[in-house]
PyMOL CGO cylinders between C-alpha atoms (Angstrom):
from pymol import cmd
from pymol.cgo import CYLINDER

trace = [
    CYLINDER, -57.08, -0.95, 38.74, -55.91, 2.23, 37.10, 0.3, 1, 1, 1, 1, 1, 1,
    CYLINDER, -55.91, 2.23, 37.10, -53.60, 2.83, 40.04, 0.3, 1, 1, 1, 1, 1, 1,
    CYLINDER, -53.60, 2.83, 40.04, -52.04, -0.65, 39.66, 0.3, 1, 1, 1, 1, 1, 1,
    CYLINDER, -52.04, -0.65, 39.66, -51.48, -0.08, 35.93, 0.3, 1, 1, 1, 1, 1, 1,
    CYLINDER, -51.48, -0.08, 35.93, -49.78, 3.22, 36.67, 0.3, 1, 1, 1, 1, 1, 1,
    CYLINDER, -49.78, 3.22, 36.67, -47.59, 1.56, 39.28, 0.3, 1, 1, 1, 1, 1, 1,
    CYLINDER, -47.59, 1.56, 39.28, -46.58, -1.16, 36.82, 0.3, 1, 1, 1, 1, 1, 1,
    CYLINDER, -46.58, -1.16, 36.82, -45.71, 1.44, 34.16, 0.3, 1, 1, 1, 1, 1, 1,
    CYLINDER, -45.71, 1.44, 34.16, -43.77, 3.43, 36.75, 0.3, 1, 1, 1, 1, 1, 1,
    CYLINDER, -43.77, 3.43, 36.75, -41.83, 0.30, 37.77, 0.3, 1, 1, 1, 1, 1, 1,
    CYLINDER, -41.83, 0.30, 37.77, -41.04, -0.50, 34.12, 0.3, 1, 1, 1, 1, 1, 1,
    CYLINDER, -41.04, -0.50, 34.12, -39.81, 3.06, 33.53, 0.3, 1, 1, 1, 1, 1, 1,
    CYLINDER, -39.81, 3.06, 33.53, -37.64, 2.86, 36.66, 0.3, 1, 1, 1, 1, 1, 1,
    CYLINDER, -37.64, 2.86, 36.66, -36.17, -0.48, 35.59, 0.3, 1, 1, 1, 1, 1, 1,
    CYLINDER, -36.17, -0.48, 35.59, -35.47, 0.89, 32.08, 0.3, 1, 1, 1, 1, 1, 1,
    CYLINDER, -35.47, 0.89, 32.08, -33.83, 4.03, 33.50, 0.3, 1, 1, 1, 1, 1, 1,
    CYLINDER, -33.83, 4.03, 33.50, -31.78, 1.93, 35.92, 0.3, 1, 1, 1, 1, 1, 1,
    CYLINDER, -31.78, 1.93, 35.92, -30.61, -0.23, 33.01, 0.3, 1, 1, 1, 1, 1, 1,
    CYLINDER, -30.61, -0.23, 33.01, -29.63, 2.83, 30.98, 0.3, 1, 1, 1, 1, 1, 1,
    CYLINDER, -29.63, 2.83, 30.98, -27.73, 4.33, 33.92, 0.3, 1, 1, 1, 1, 1, 1,
    CYLINDER, -27.73, 4.33, 33.92, -25.98, 0.99, 34.53, 0.3, 1, 1, 1, 1, 1, 1,
    CYLINDER, -25.98, 0.99, 34.53, -24.93, 0.73, 30.87, 0.3, 1, 1, 1, 1, 1, 1,
    CYLINDER, -24.93, 0.73, 30.87, -23.64, 4.31, 30.88, 0.3, 1, 1, 1, 1, 1, 1,
    CYLINDER, -23.64, 4.31, 30.88, -21.74, 3.87, 34.14, 0.3, 1, 1, 1, 1, 1, 1,
    CYLINDER, -21.74, 3.87, 34.14, -20.23, 0.60, 32.93, 0.3, 1, 1, 1, 1, 1, 1,
    CYLINDER, -20.23, 0.60, 32.93, -19.38, 2.08, 29.50, 0.3, 1, 1, 1, 1, 1, 1,
    CYLINDER, -19.38, 2.08, 29.50, -17.47, 5.16, 30.70, 0.3, 1, 1, 1, 1, 1, 1,
    CYLINDER, -17.47, 5.16, 30.70, -14.48, 3.16, 32.00, 0.3, 1, 1, 1, 1, 1, 1,
    CYLINDER, -14.48, 3.16, 32.00, -14.42, 1.23, 28.73, 0.3, 1, 1, 1, 1, 1, 1,
    CYLINDER, -14.42, 1.23, 28.73, -14.30, 4.48, 26.76, 0.3, 1, 1, 1, 1, 1, 1,
    CYLINDER, -14.30, 4.48, 26.76, -11.51, 5.80, 28.95, 0.3, 1, 1, 1, 1, 1, 1,
    CYLINDER, -11.51, 5.80, 28.95, -9.61, 2.51, 28.70, 0.3, 1, 1, 1, 1, 1, 1,
    CYLINDER, -9.61, 2.51, 28.70, -9.95, 2.46, 24.88, 0.3, 1, 1, 1, 1, 1, 1,
    CYLINDER, -9.95, 2.46, 24.88, -8.61, 5.98, 24.48, 0.3, 1, 1, 1, 1, 1, 1,
    CYLINDER, -8.61, 5.98, 24.48, -5.13, 5.25, 23.18, 0.3, 1, 1, 1, 1, 1, 1,
    CYLINDER, -5.13, 5.25, 23.18, -2.26, 6.99, 24.87, 0.3, 1, 1, 1, 1, 1, 1,
    CYLINDER, -2.26, 6.99, 24.87, 0.13, 8.39, 22.34, 0.3, 1, 1, 1, 1, 1, 1,
    CYLINDER, 0.13, 8.39, 22.34, 3.68, 7.13, 22.33, 0.3, 1, 1, 1, 1, 1, 1,
    CYLINDER, 3.68, 7.13, 22.33, 6.89, 9.10, 22.11, 0.3, 1, 1, 1, 1, 1, 1,
    CYLINDER, 6.89, 9.10, 22.11, 7.64, 7.60, 18.69, 0.3, 1, 1, 1, 1, 1, 1,
    CYLINDER, 7.64, 7.60, 18.69, 4.24, 8.67, 17.31, 0.3, 1, 1, 1, 1, 1, 1,
    CYLINDER, 4.24, 8.67, 17.31, 5.04, 12.28, 18.14, 0.3, 1, 1, 1, 1, 1, 1,
    CYLINDER, 5.04, 12.28, 18.14, 8.73, 11.99, 17.23, 0.3, 1, 1, 1, 1, 1, 1,
    CYLINDER, 8.73, 11.99, 17.23, 7.80, 10.79, 13.71, 0.3, 1, 1, 1, 1, 1, 1,
    CYLINDER, 7.80, 10.79, 13.71, 6.35, 14.23, 13.03, 0.3, 1, 1, 1, 1, 1, 1,
    CYLINDER, 6.35, 14.23, 13.03, 9.56, 16.05, 13.99, 0.3, 1, 1, 1, 1, 1, 1,
    CYLINDER, 9.56, 16.05, 13.99, 12.89, 16.22, 12.13, 0.3, 1, 1, 1, 1, 1, 1,
    CYLINDER, 12.89, 16.22, 12.13, 16.10, 15.71, 14.06, 0.3, 1, 1, 1, 1, 1, 1,
    CYLINDER, 16.10, 15.71, 14.06, 18.28, 18.82, 14.05, 0.3, 1, 1, 1, 1, 1, 1,
    CYLINDER, 18.28, 18.82, 14.05, 21.64, 17.01, 14.35, 0.3, 1, 1, 1, 1, 1, 1,
    CYLINDER, 21.64, 17.01, 14.35, 22.05, 16.97, 10.58, 0.3, 1, 1, 1, 1, 1, 1,
    CYLINDER, 22.05, 16.97, 10.58, 21.17, 13.33, 9.91, 0.3, 1, 1, 1, 1, 1, 1,
    CYLINDER, 21.17, 13.33, 9.91, 18.02, 14.31, 8.00, 0.3, 1, 1, 1, 1, 1, 1,
    CYLINDER, 18.02, 14.31, 8.00, 15.88, 11.70, 9.76, 0.3, 1, 1, 1, 1, 1, 1,
    CYLINDER, 15.88, 11.70, 9.76, 12.98, 12.09, 12.15, 0.3, 1, 1, 1, 1, 1, 1,
    CYLINDER, 12.98, 12.09, 12.15, 13.62, 12.22, 15.87, 0.3, 1, 1, 1, 1, 1, 1,
    CYLINDER, 13.62, 12.22, 15.87, 12.16, 8.71, 16.16, 0.3, 1, 1, 1, 1, 1, 1,
    CYLINDER, 12.16, 8.71, 16.16, 14.55, 7.33, 13.50, 0.3, 1, 1, 1, 1, 1, 1,
    CYLINDER, 14.55, 7.33, 13.50, 17.76, 9.24, 14.24, 0.3, 1, 1, 1, 1, 1, 1,
    CYLINDER, 17.76, 9.24, 14.24, 20.58, 6.74, 13.86, 0.3, 1, 1, 1, 1, 1, 1,
    CYLINDER, 20.58, 6.74, 13.86, 22.99, 8.41, 16.30, 0.3, 1, 1, 1, 1, 1, 1,
    CYLINDER, 22.99, 8.41, 16.30, 22.84, 6.52, 19.61, 0.3, 1, 1, 1, 1, 1, 1,
    CYLINDER, 22.84, 6.52, 19.61, 23.89, 9.53, 21.71, 0.3, 1, 1, 1, 1, 1, 1,
    CYLINDER, 23.89, 9.53, 21.71, 22.42, 12.26, 19.51, 0.3, 1, 1, 1, 1, 1, 1,
    CYLINDER, 22.42, 12.26, 19.51, 22.67, 15.66, 21.11, 0.3, 1, 1, 1, 1, 1, 1,
    CYLINDER, 22.67, 15.66, 21.11, 19.21, 16.60, 19.79, 0.3, 1, 1, 1, 1, 1, 1,
    CYLINDER, 19.21, 16.60, 19.79, 17.00, 13.52, 19.52, 0.3, 1, 1, 1, 1, 1, 1,
    CYLINDER, 17.00, 13.52, 19.52, 17.75, 12.04, 22.95, 0.3, 1, 1, 1, 1, 1, 1,
    CYLINDER, 17.75, 12.04, 22.95, 16.78, 15.22, 24.90, 0.3, 1, 1, 1, 1, 1, 1,
    CYLINDER, 16.78, 15.22, 24.90, 13.87, 15.82, 22.51, 0.3, 1, 1, 1, 1, 1, 1,
    CYLINDER, 13.87, 15.82, 22.51, 12.47, 12.34, 23.20, 0.3, 1, 1, 1, 1, 1, 1,
    CYLINDER, 12.47, 12.34, 23.20, 12.75, 13.01, 26.93, 0.3, 1, 1, 1, 1, 1, 1,
    CYLINDER, 12.75, 13.01, 26.93, 10.95, 16.32, 26.50, 0.3, 1, 1, 1, 1, 1, 1,
    CYLINDER, 10.95, 16.32, 26.50, 8.21, 14.66, 24.44, 0.3, 1, 1, 1, 1, 1, 1,
    CYLINDER, 8.21, 14.66, 24.44, 7.78, 11.97, 27.09, 0.3, 1, 1, 1, 1, 1, 1,
    CYLINDER, 7.78, 11.97, 27.09, 7.45, 14.62, 29.82, 0.3, 1, 1, 1, 1, 1, 1,
    CYLINDER, 7.45, 14.62, 29.82, 4.82, 16.45, 27.76, 0.3, 1, 1, 1, 1, 1, 1,
    CYLINDER, 4.82, 16.45, 27.76, 2.87, 13.23, 27.20, 0.3, 1, 1, 1, 1, 1, 1,
    CYLINDER, 2.87, 13.23, 27.20, 2.97, 12.51, 30.94, 0.3, 1, 1, 1, 1, 1, 1,
    CYLINDER, 2.97, 12.51, 30.94, 1.52, 15.98, 31.56, 0.3, 1, 1, 1, 1, 1, 1,
    CYLINDER, 1.52, 15.98, 31.56, -1.41, 14.96, 29.34, 0.3, 1, 1, 1, 1, 1, 1,
    CYLINDER, -1.41, 14.96, 29.34, -0.59, 16.98, 26.23, 0.3, 1, 1, 1, 1, 1, 1,
    CYLINDER, -0.59, 16.98, 26.23, -1.70, 15.65, 22.86, 0.3, 1, 1, 1, 1, 1, 1,
    CYLINDER, -1.70, 15.65, 22.86, 0.34, 15.03, 19.71, 0.3, 1, 1, 1, 1, 1, 1,
    CYLINDER, 0.34, 15.03, 19.71, -0.72, 18.24, 17.96, 0.3, 1, 1, 1, 1, 1, 1,
    CYLINDER, -0.72, 18.24, 17.96, 0.01, 20.35, 21.03, 0.3, 1, 1, 1, 1, 1, 1,
    CYLINDER, 0.01, 20.35, 21.03, 3.48, 18.86, 21.43, 0.3, 1, 1, 1, 1, 1, 1,
    CYLINDER, 3.48, 18.86, 21.43, 4.30, 19.34, 17.75, 0.3, 1, 1, 1, 1, 1, 1,
    CYLINDER, 4.30, 19.34, 17.75, 3.01, 22.93, 17.93, 0.3, 1, 1, 1, 1, 1, 1,
    CYLINDER, 3.01, 22.93, 17.93, 5.27, 23.52, 20.92, 0.3, 1, 1, 1, 1, 1, 1,
    CYLINDER, 5.27, 23.52, 20.92, 8.35, 22.28, 19.04, 0.3, 1, 1, 1, 1, 1, 1,
    CYLINDER, 8.35, 22.28, 19.04, 7.28, 24.28, 15.98, 0.3, 1, 1, 1, 1, 1, 1,
    CYLINDER, 7.28, 24.28, 15.98, 7.08, 27.46, 18.07, 0.3, 1, 1, 1, 1, 1, 1,
    CYLINDER, 7.08, 27.46, 18.07, 10.49, 26.72, 19.57, 0.3, 1, 1, 1, 1, 1, 1,
    CYLINDER, 10.49, 26.72, 19.57, 12.41, 25.69, 16.40, 0.3, 1, 1, 1, 1, 1, 1,
    CYLINDER, 12.41, 25.69, 16.40, 10.32, 26.97, 13.50, 0.3, 1, 1, 1, 1, 1, 1,
    CYLINDER, 10.32, 26.97, 13.50, 8.99, 25.20, 10.39, 0.3, 1, 1, 1, 1, 1, 1,
    CYLINDER, 8.99, 25.20, 10.39, 12.26, 23.28, 9.87, 0.3, 1, 1, 1, 1, 1, 1,
    CYLINDER, 12.26, 23.28, 9.87, 11.41, 20.96, 12.78, 0.3, 1, 1, 1, 1, 1, 1,
    CYLINDER, 11.41, 20.96, 12.78, 8.38, 19.51, 10.98, 0.3, 1, 1, 1, 1, 1, 1,
    CYLINDER, 8.38, 19.51, 10.98, 9.01, 16.27, 9.08, 0.3, 1, 1, 1, 1, 1, 1,
    CYLINDER, 9.01, 16.27, 9.08, 6.25, 17.12, 6.60, 0.3, 1, 1, 1, 1, 1, 1,
    CYLINDER, 6.25, 17.12, 6.60, 4.99, 20.52, 5.48, 0.3, 1, 1, 1, 1, 1, 1,
    CYLINDER, 4.99, 20.52, 5.48, 1.69, 21.73, 6.88, 0.3, 1, 1, 1, 1, 1, 1,
    CYLINDER, 1.69, 21.73, 6.88, -1.35, 21.85, 4.64, 0.3, 1, 1, 1, 1, 1, 1,
    CYLINDER, -1.35, 21.85, 4.64, -1.82, 25.58, 5.05, 0.3, 1, 1, 1, 1, 1, 1,
    CYLINDER, -1.82, 25.58, 5.05, -0.71, 28.65, 3.14, 0.3, 1, 1, 1, 1, 1, 1,
    CYLINDER, -0.71, 28.65, 3.14, 2.35, 28.43, 0.90, 0.3, 1, 1, 1, 1, 1, 1,
    CYLINDER, 2.35, 28.43, 0.90, 3.17, 24.92, 2.21, 0.3, 1, 1, 1, 1, 1, 1,
    CYLINDER, 3.17, 24.92, 2.21, 0.05, 23.67, 0.45, 0.3, 1, 1, 1, 1, 1, 1,
    CYLINDER, 0.05, 23.67, 0.45, 2.04, 24.10, -2.77, 0.3, 1, 1, 1, 1, 1, 1,
    CYLINDER, 2.04, 24.10, -2.77, 4.45, 21.38, -1.60, 0.3, 1, 1, 1, 1, 1, 1,
    CYLINDER, 4.45, 21.38, -1.60, 1.53, 18.95, -1.41, 0.3, 1, 1, 1, 1, 1, 1,
    CYLINDER, 1.53, 18.95, -1.41, -0.14, 19.94, -4.68, 0.3, 1, 1, 1, 1, 1, 1,
    CYLINDER, -0.14, 19.94, -4.68, 2.87, 20.36, -7.01, 0.3, 1, 1, 1, 1, 1, 1,
    CYLINDER, 2.87, 20.36, -7.01, 3.82, 16.66, -7.35, 0.3, 1, 1, 1, 1, 1, 1,
    CYLINDER, 3.82, 16.66, -7.35, 0.28, 15.71, -8.35, 0.3, 1, 1, 1, 1, 1, 1,
    CYLINDER, 0.28, 15.71, -8.35, 0.02, 18.58, -10.83, 0.3, 1, 1, 1, 1, 1, 1,
    CYLINDER, 0.02, 18.58, -10.83, 3.34, 17.57, -12.38, 0.3, 1, 1, 1, 1, 1, 1,
    CYLINDER, 3.34, 17.57, -12.38, 2.22, 13.93, -12.66, 0.3, 1, 1, 1, 1, 1, 1,
    CYLINDER, 2.22, 13.93, -12.66, -1.03, 14.95, -14.34, 0.3, 1, 1, 1, 1, 1, 1,
    CYLINDER, -1.03, 14.95, -14.34, 0.80, 17.33, -16.68, 0.3, 1, 1, 1, 1, 1, 1,
    CYLINDER, 0.80, 17.33, -16.68, 3.37, 14.68, -17.60, 0.3, 1, 1, 1, 1, 1, 1,
    CYLINDER, 3.37, 14.68, -17.60, 0.64, 12.11, -18.20, 0.3, 1, 1, 1, 1, 1, 1,
    CYLINDER, 0.64, 12.11, -18.20, -1.23, 14.58, -20.41, 0.3, 1, 1, 1, 1, 1, 1,
    CYLINDER, -1.23, 14.58, -20.41, 1.94, 15.29, -22.38, 0.3, 1, 1, 1, 1, 1, 1,
    CYLINDER, 1.94, 15.29, -22.38, 2.53, 11.56, -22.92, 0.3, 1, 1, 1, 1, 1, 1,
    CYLINDER, 2.53, 11.56, -22.92, -1.05, 11.08, -24.13, 0.3, 1, 1, 1, 1, 1, 1,
    CYLINDER, -1.05, 11.08, -24.13, -0.65, 14.04, -26.51, 0.3, 1, 1, 1, 1, 1, 1,
    CYLINDER, -0.65, 14.04, -26.51, 2.65, 12.74, -27.95, 0.3, 1, 1, 1, 1, 1, 1,
    CYLINDER, 2.65, 12.74, -27.95, 1.29, 9.20, -28.35, 0.3, 1, 1, 1, 1, 1, 1,
    CYLINDER, 1.29, 9.20, -28.35, -1.78, 10.59, -30.11, 0.3, 1, 1, 1, 1, 1, 1,
    CYLINDER, -1.78, 10.59, -30.11, 0.38, 12.50, -32.58, 0.3, 1, 1, 1, 1, 1, 1,
    CYLINDER, 0.38, 12.50, -32.58, 2.56, 9.46, -33.20, 0.3, 1, 1, 1, 1, 1, 1,
    CYLINDER, 2.56, 9.46, -33.20, -0.49, 7.35, -33.93, 0.3, 1, 1, 1, 1, 1, 1,
    CYLINDER, -0.49, 7.35, -33.93, -1.85, 10.00, -36.28, 0.3, 1, 1, 1, 1, 1, 1,
    CYLINDER, -1.85, 10.00, -36.28, 1.42, 10.14, -38.20, 0.3, 1, 1, 1, 1, 1, 1,
    CYLINDER, 1.42, 10.14, -38.20, 1.57, 6.31, -38.37, 0.3, 1, 1, 1, 1, 1, 1,
    CYLINDER, 1.57, 6.31, -38.37, -1.93, 6.12, -39.85, 0.3, 1, 1, 1, 1, 1, 1,
    CYLINDER, -1.93, 6.12, -39.85, -1.20, 8.86, -42.39, 0.3, 1, 1, 1, 1, 1, 1,
    CYLINDER, -1.20, 8.86, -42.39, 1.94, 6.98, -43.52, 0.3, 1, 1, 1, 1, 1, 1,
    CYLINDER, 1.94, 6.98, -43.52, 0.02, 3.75, -43.77, 0.3, 1, 1, 1, 1, 1, 1,
    CYLINDER, 0.02, 3.75, -43.77, -2.63, 5.47, -45.90, 0.3, 1, 1, 1, 1, 1, 1,
    CYLINDER, -2.63, 5.47, -45.90, -0.03, 6.89, -48.33, 0.3, 1, 1, 1, 1, 1, 1,
    CYLINDER, -0.03, 6.89, -48.33, 0.52, 4.75, -51.43, 0.3, 1, 1, 1, 1, 1, 1,
    CYLINDER, 0.52, 4.75, -51.43, 3.71, 2.77, -51.39, 0.3, 1, 1, 1, 1, 1, 1,
    CYLINDER, 3.71, 2.77, -51.39, 6.27, 3.70, -54.05, 0.3, 1, 1, 1, 1, 1, 1,
    CYLINDER, 6.27, 3.70, -54.05, 7.33, 0.71, -56.06, 0.3, 1, 1, 1, 1, 1, 1,
    CYLINDER, 7.33, 0.71, -56.06, 11.08, 0.23, -56.06, 0.3, 1, 1, 1, 1, 1, 1,
    CYLINDER, 11.08, 0.23, -56.06, 10.91, -2.08, -59.06, 0.3, 1, 1, 1, 1, 1, 1,
    CYLINDER, 10.91, -2.08, -59.06, 10.43, 0.78, -61.52, 0.3, 1, 1, 1, 1, 1, 1,
    CYLINDER, 10.43, 0.78, -61.52, 12.89, 3.62, -60.92, 0.3, 1, 1, 1, 1, 1, 1,
    CYLINDER, 12.89, 3.62, -60.92, 11.70, 7.14, -61.59, 0.3, 1, 1, 1, 1, 1, 1,
    CYLINDER, 11.70, 7.14, -61.59, 13.33, 9.45, -64.12, 0.3, 1, 1, 1, 1, 1, 1,
    CYLINDER, 13.33, 9.45, -64.12, 15.14, 11.35, -61.38, 0.3, 1, 1, 1, 1, 1, 1,
    CYLINDER, 15.14, 11.35, -61.38, 16.62, 8.14, -59.98, 0.3, 1, 1, 1, 1, 1, 1,
    CYLINDER, 16.62, 8.14, -59.98, 17.69, 7.06, -63.47, 0.3, 1, 1, 1, 1, 1, 1,
    CYLINDER, 17.69, 7.06, -63.47, 19.44, 10.39, -64.01, 0.3, 1, 1, 1, 1, 1, 1,
    CYLINDER, 19.44, 10.39, -64.01, 21.26, 10.13, -60.65, 0.3, 1, 1, 1, 1, 1, 1,
    CYLINDER, 21.26, 10.13, -60.65, 22.49, 6.63, -61.54, 0.3, 1, 1, 1, 1, 1, 1,
    CYLINDER, 22.49, 6.63, -61.54, 23.86, 7.83, -64.88, 0.3, 1, 1, 1, 1, 1, 1,
    CYLINDER, 23.86, 7.83, -64.88, 25.62, 10.74, -63.15, 0.3, 1, 1, 1, 1, 1, 1,
    CYLINDER, 25.62, 10.74, -63.15, 27.17, 8.38, -60.58, 0.3, 1, 1, 1, 1, 1, 1,
    CYLINDER, 27.17, 8.38, -60.58, 28.40, 6.06, -63.32, 0.3, 1, 1, 1, 1, 1, 1,
    CYLINDER, 28.40, 6.06, -63.32, 30.01, 9.01, -65.18, 0.3, 1, 1, 1, 1, 1, 1,
    CYLINDER, 30.01, 9.01, -65.18, 31.74, 10.28, -62.07, 0.3, 1, 1, 1, 1, 1, 1,
    CYLINDER, 31.74, 10.28, -62.07, 33.10, 6.83, -61.28, 0.3, 1, 1, 1, 1, 1, 1,
    CYLINDER, 33.10, 6.83, -61.28, 34.46, 6.44, -64.86, 0.3, 1, 1, 1, 1, 1, 1,
    CYLINDER, 34.46, 6.44, -64.86, 36.09, 9.87, -64.70, 0.3, 1, 1, 1, 1, 1, 1,
    CYLINDER, 36.09, 9.87, -64.70, 37.92, 8.99, -61.49, 0.3, 1, 1, 1, 1, 1, 1,
    CYLINDER, 37.92, 8.99, -61.49, 39.48, 5.85, -62.81, 0.3, 1, 1, 1, 1, 1, 1,
]
cmd.load_cgo(trace, "trace")
């Protein structure tokens, strides 16, 4: 009986292992099929056209552009050789320098180009909050000050009115 129990356990283990192997073998083609192949435009979006239009290679509006058309062909050839997006962009960067990139890298001095706009926004927002706080403080201090009644003129106002009346009489 012990031998039969062992044989049953061995059969169950073999069936389980066969199922696992079957799932793995069936899943590998699915993983390969789901791996997206990059397109020329995906890579070309990361590169700036050098014809002077200021657009990316993917969006260059010159139909027979002397730079973007050959660059797209070169990108397509690199994709067909199995190179990835980052490798292709690195190749163009090595060939043309930093100016070919449509966005600055997030390394070294170029990191400043990414950080500066956010720092300026935060600084501007802080300045606005500070100014609004001071305006509110001055508004509340004016509201707390006693209002001067215009019904009873002060002695200084009375003297100014007399002086104005004299000057007007002297002119006429």
